[in-house]
C-alpha positions as CSV (number, residue, x, y, z in Angstrom):
1,M,149.4,115.6,83.1
2,K,146.6,114.2,83.1
3,E,144.2,112.0,80.3
4,K,141.9,113.9,78.2
5,I,138.5,111.7,79.1
6,T,135.7,111.5,76.4
7,A,132.9,113.3,77.5
8,R,129.3,110.1,77.3
9,A,126.1,110.9,76.9
10,G,124.5,113.7,79.2
11,H,127.6,114.0,81.0
12,D,130.6,116.4,81.0
13,A,133.5,115.8,80.4
14,G,136.5,114.8,83.1
15,T,140.3,114.0,83.6
16,A,141.6,110.6,83.7
17,G,142.4,110.1,87.9
18,N,139.0,112.1,88.9
19,S,136.9,109.2,91.0
20,D,133.6,111.1,90.4
21,A,134.5,112.2,86.8
22,F,130.8,110.1,86.1
23,E,129.3,110.2,89.1
24,G,125.9,109.6,88.5
25,A,122.5,109.1,91.2
26,E,119.8,106.4,90.8
27,A,117.2,106.6,93.0
28,H,116.7,103.2,94.4
29,G,114.4,101.3,97.6
30,R,114.0,98.3,99.3
31,Y,111.4,97.4,101.2
32,V,111.6,94.1,104.0
33,V,108.4,92.5,105.0
34,E,107.9,90.3,107.8
35,C,104.5,88.5,108.0
36,R,104.0,87.5,111.9
37,G,100.2,85.2,112.8
38,S,98.5,86.1,115.3
39,D,100.4,83.7,117.4
40,G,103.7,86.1,116.9
41,D,105.5,83.4,115.6
42,L,107.6,84.5,112.2
43,K,105.6,83.2,108.8
44,W,107.4,84.4,106.1
45,T,109.9,87.0,104.7
46,D,110.3,88.6,101.8
47,E,112.4,91.8,100.3
48,I,111.5,93.9,97.2
49,E,113.2,95.7,95.0
50,N,111.5,98.6,94.0
51,L,111.2,100.7,91.1
52,V,110.8,105.0,91.7
53,T,108.5,106.7,89.6
54,I,109.1,109.2,87.2
55,A,106.8,111.6,89.9
56,G,108.8,110.5,92.6
57,K,112.2,111.1,91.2
58,N,110.4,114.6,89.7
59,L,109.1,115.5,93.8
60,C,112.5,114.8,95.0
61,L,114.2,116.8,92.1
62,G,111.8,120.0,92.3
63,T,112.0,119.9,96.5
64,L,115.5,119.4,96.2
65,M,116.9,121.8,93.2
66,A,114.6,124.1,92.3
67,G,113.4,124.1,96.3
68,S,109.8,124.1,95.9
69,A,107.5,124.0,98.9
70,Y,107.5,120.6,100.2
71,T,105.6,119.0,103.5
72,A,107.5,115.7,104.2
73,A,105.0,113.2,104.7
74,W,105.0,109.6,103.7
75,Y,102.8,106.7,103.6
76,M,103.1,103.0,103.2
77,G,99.9,101.1,101.2
78,L,99.9,97.3,100.6
79,I,99.7,96.3,96.4
80,D,97.0,93.6,96.0
81,G,97.8,90.2,95.3
82,S,94.8,89.1,92.9
83,T,95.7,89.5,90.0
84,T,100.1,89.7,89.1
85,P,100.2,93.1,89.1
86,T,102.7,95.2,87.5
87,P,104.3,98.4,88.4
88,S,105.4,100.8,85.9
89,T,107.8,103.6,86.5
90,A,104.8,105.3,84.5
91,D,102.5,104.9,87.3
92,T,100.9,107.8,89.4
93,M,98.8,107.1,92.7
94,A,95.3,108.6,90.0
95,S,96.9,106.2,87.2
96,H,98.2,103.0,87.8
97,A,96.7,100.4,85.3
98,G,99.1,97.3,86.4
99,W,98.0,96.6,89.9
100,N,95.1,97.9,92.8
101,E,95.5,98.9,96.9
102,N,95.0,95.9,99.6
103,Q,93.1,97.6,102.3
104,A,92.2,94.9,104.0
105,Y,94.3,95.9,107.3
106,S,92.4,97.4,110.5
107,Q,94.6,100.9,110.5
108,A,92.1,103.5,109.6
109,T,94.6,105.0,107.6
110,R,97.8,104.5,105.6
111,P,100.7,103.6,108.2
112,A,102.9,106.7,108.6
113,T,106.6,107.1,108.2
114,A,109.0,107.9,110.7
115,W,112.9,108.0,108.8
116,N,117.0,107.8,110.7
117,A,118.2,110.5,109.9
118,A,120.3,110.1,106.2
119,A,123.8,108.7,105.8
120,A,126.0,107.5,102.5
121,G,123.4,107.7,100.4
122,A,120.5,106.3,102.3
123,I,117.7,107.0,104.4
124,A,115.9,104.2,106.4
125,L,112.9,103.8,108.3
126,S,113.5,104.4,112.2
127,A,111.0,101.6,113.0
128,A,109.5,99.0,110.6
129,L,105.8,100.0,110.0
130,A,103.0,97.5,111.6
131,F,99.7,96.6,109.3
132,S,96.9,94.9,111.1
133,I,95.5,92.2,108.6
134,N,91.9,92.2,108.9
135,A,90.8,89.7,106.5
136,T,92.5,87.3,104.1
137,A,94.1,88.7,101.3
138,T,96.7,88.1,98.7
139,I,99.2,90.9,98.6
140,A,102.1,91.5,96.2
141,G,104.1,94.3,97.4
142,C,104.2,97.6,99.1
143,F,104.2,100.9,97.7
144,L,105.2,105.0,99.3
145,T,103.4,107.8,99.0
146,T,102.6,111.5,100.2
147,I,98.9,110.8,101.3
148,S,97.4,108.9,104.2
149,T,94.0,107.7,102.6
150,K,93.3,104.0,101.8
151,G,92.6,103.7,98.7
152,G,93.4,108.0,98.0
153,T,94.5,108.6,94.5
154,T,95.9,111.8,95.1
155,G,99.4,113.0,95.7
156,T,103.0,111.0,94.6
157,L,103.3,108.1,94.0
158,Y,107.4,107.8,94.8
159,S,108.1,104.0,94.8
160,A,105.8,100.7,94.4
161,G,107.1,97.1,94.1
162,T,106.3,92.8,94.5
163,F,108.0,90.4,96.0
164,A,110.5,88.8,94.8
165,A,109.0,85.4,95.8
166,G,105.7,85.9,94.8
167,N,102.1,86.9,96.1
168,K,101.8,86.0,99.9
169,T,98.2,84.8,101.3
170,L,97.6,86.5,105.2
171,Q,94.8,85.9,107.4
172,S,93.2,87.8,109.8
173,G,95.3,88.1,112.8
174,D,98.6,88.3,110.5
175,T,100.8,91.4,110.9
176,L,103.1,92.6,108.3
177,N,105.8,94.7,109.4
178,V,107.7,96.6,106.8
179,S,110.5,98.1,106.8
180,Y,112.3,100.6,104.3
181,T,115.4,101.6,103.0
182,A,115.4,105.0,100.4
183,S,119.4,105.0,98.5
184,M,120.5,107.2,95.6
């Protein structure tokens, strides 16, 4: 006979021995960034454990669970480091008071993502996205959104995060290569 387990807040009671009686899903993501100088030499690498915004979670839930119409288009942008940025789960593309976008790269729009197939509860970019830096800039991190327009404030902000080791100064001619993996 299995022993009854008391339900936790927000969960149904399960039974002992059922390994996923309290299975939960939390959205996570990790940016891996490398900077190469104009000579191609590696200057530095850093990782970002990002936060997933409420708007990003709502988009995922509405699309997956409610079957709302959606076109899968994602773009990456850079967070400016001229101040100390503070991403928040309440941030949206229209309102992210704790940080600004840095547009000091030569691509006309935010780079578009391409994804590998999801496996083991995660999905990763099929290739790193390249940002060709065209001015001296201080970069604090990255964000993922559904809008390609540099500086654009529409669309959904999925995630944002800052470098673990602090802001980075880049020179014109540097290239930032950014990978991203999302997991639940």
